[in-house]
C-alpha atoms as one frame of an Amber mdcrd trajectory, in Angstrom:
protein
 114.185  96.208 128.119 112.807  99.201 126.230 111.672  99.393 122.626 110.630
 101.658 119.766 108.584 100.947 116.657 107.659 102.983 113.609 105.933 102.073
 110.370 104.749 103.769 107.236 102.677 102.720 104.253 103.794 103.754 100.799
 102.052 103.565  97.432 105.243 102.073  95.995 105.837  98.360  95.339 107.882
  96.693  98.085 110.582  95.541  95.680 111.179  99.172  94.641 111.375 100.334
  98.266 113.685  97.435  99.157 115.982  98.292  96.270 116.524 101.694  97.926
 116.620 100.750 101.630 117.762  97.128 101.539 121.483  97.695 101.330 123.126
  97.821 104.750 125.121 100.856 103.604 122.189 102.653 101.953 120.999 104.908
 104.810 122.469 108.093 103.238 120.521 107.341 100.033 117.170 107.980 101.738
 117.725 109.297 105.263 119.101 112.873 105.247 120.097 112.645 108.921 122.777
 110.122 107.854 125.375 111.793 105.649 127.726 108.857 105.102 127.922 105.117
 105.646 131.182 103.253 105.292 130.962  99.473 105.054 133.715  97.195 106.348
 134.276  93.510 107.082 132.748  92.480 103.765 129.648  94.603 104.340 128.982
  93.230 107.823 129.675  96.507 109.644 128.814 100.105 108.873 130.291 103.279
 110.284 128.001 106.311 110.454 129.917 109.539 111.179 128.340 112.182 113.419
 128.740 115.976 113.191 130.821 116.058 116.401 133.474 113.816 114.825 132.415
 110.635 116.615 130.746 107.743 114.824 128.194 105.009 115.302 129.458 101.507
 114.522 126.803  98.907 113.707 127.035  95.215 112.856 124.702  93.344 110.523
 123.309  90.272 112.290 120.891  88.845 109.722 119.976  89.711 106.151 117.058
  88.147 104.290 116.619  89.257 100.692 113.473  87.140 100.170 111.751  88.529
 103.283 113.181  92.007 102.583 114.550  92.609 106.076 117.768  92.937 107.994
 118.647  93.048 111.669 121.626  94.829 113.160 123.151  95.786 116.495 125.041
  98.827 117.724 128.648  97.977 118.522 129.697 101.494 119.565 127.754 104.753
 119.942 127.066 107.494 122.425 123.424 106.471 122.876 122.435 105.762 126.501
 121.602 102.109 125.770 123.184  98.669 125.618 122.087  95.436 123.946 120.561
  97.364 121.019 119.000  95.211 118.316 117.008  96.671 115.424 115.203  95.412
 112.322 114.270  97.233 109.124 111.610  95.418 107.088 109.684  96.056 103.873
 106.551  94.010 103.208 103.551  93.950 100.909 100.764  96.252 102.003  97.700
  94.102 102.374  95.120  94.661  99.658  97.277  96.870  97.452 100.415  96.977
  95.355 102.031  99.287  97.891 104.378  98.531 100.737 104.681  98.784 104.481
 108.039  99.701 105.984 108.710  98.878 109.625 111.671  99.933 111.736 111.847
  98.553 115.252 114.344  98.119 118.022 114.846  96.752 121.521 117.522  97.922
 123.937 118.465  98.238 127.581 118.559 101.838 128.856 121.784 102.927 130.553
 121.518 105.928 132.856 118.117 107.005 131.499 114.543 105.789 131.884 112.922
 103.295 129.524 110.720 106.144 128.269 113.675 108.423 127.493 115.596 105.692
 125.679 112.486 104.756 123.704 111.845 108.403 122.797 115.341 108.768 121.313
 114.898 105.850 118.933 111.236 106.576 118.239 112.269 109.997 116.936 115.061
 108.468 114.836 112.772 105.844 113.304 109.875 108.264 112.721 112.180 110.846
 111.127 113.843 108.256 108.911 110.568 106.837 107.638 109.151 110.316 107.068
 112.245 111.074 104.952 111.699 107.816 103.062 108.122 108.826 102.262 109.371
 112.228 101.064 111.903 110.503  98.816 109.119 108.648  97.006 106.774 111.650
  96.828 109.248 113.603  94.648
């Protein structure tokens, strides 16, 4: 099993960050690489269209408002992985009023090396969190 992990610290209270990122359909609100997110099944699935006309379909597995985190899986996508499971979490930054945002995932590579699969998601997580930081620096 391969994995990827990214985190960022923000000088913004965690409840403010969570209000932006905590909705399962909120990726387009802060991540410019995601242009649309359509929720279905009562908010338990999201469809993320891609420029080539295909789409990523993800399913929400757990949602914890108090802990400010959710975990989801990929149901259908063109990524070279299976058994994908990812968590987005916002927590208090120790010793400050700021926050720490963590995005992590585990998956089984399919047709590529562990390193290549990890690189794909590492770039996605890093880019998303960099965009989140830019959102709050405006």
